[in-house]
C-alpha positions, 0 to 999 in steps of 0.5 A, spaced: 647 422 631 642 416 633 635 419 636 633 414 641 627 417 643 623 415 637 623 408 640 624 405 633 629 400 632 631 403 625 633 409 629 638 405 633 640 400 627 640 404 621 647 407 619 648 413 613 641 410 610 644 403 610 639 398 614 640 391 611 642 386 615 644 378 614 640 373 618 644 367 620 641 363 614 644 368 609 637 372 608 637 379 608 632 383 613 631 391 613 630 394 620 623 396 618 621 388 618 624 388 625 619 393 628 615 391 633 619 385 634 624 383 640 631 383 637 637 380 641 644 383 639 650 379 642 657 382 641 663 378 643 670 378 642 674 371 640 680 373 645 675 374 651 675 367 655 669 370 658 665 370 651 668 364 649 665 361 655 658 364 655 657 363 647 656 356 647 651 357 653 647 362 649 647 358 643 644 352 647 639 357 650 637 360 643 637 353 640 632 351 645 628 357 644 627 355 637 625 348 638 620 350 643 618 355 637 619 361 642 624 364 636 622 364 629 629 363 625 
């Protein structure tokens, strides 16, 4: 069971002790490295027309935030 009351990202993301995630560049990151950072998770379905329309917009915003150095890749 997930304990949301701790406010720690690891309490939400860790599953059965596994806490290693892949970044978009292929590097691994642990949930403890994400503590205190803003983390965005986006779940989409490739069969959903709404998701197909929104995903490119999200990518554009993400790339703009990277160019403004508001997001560290």
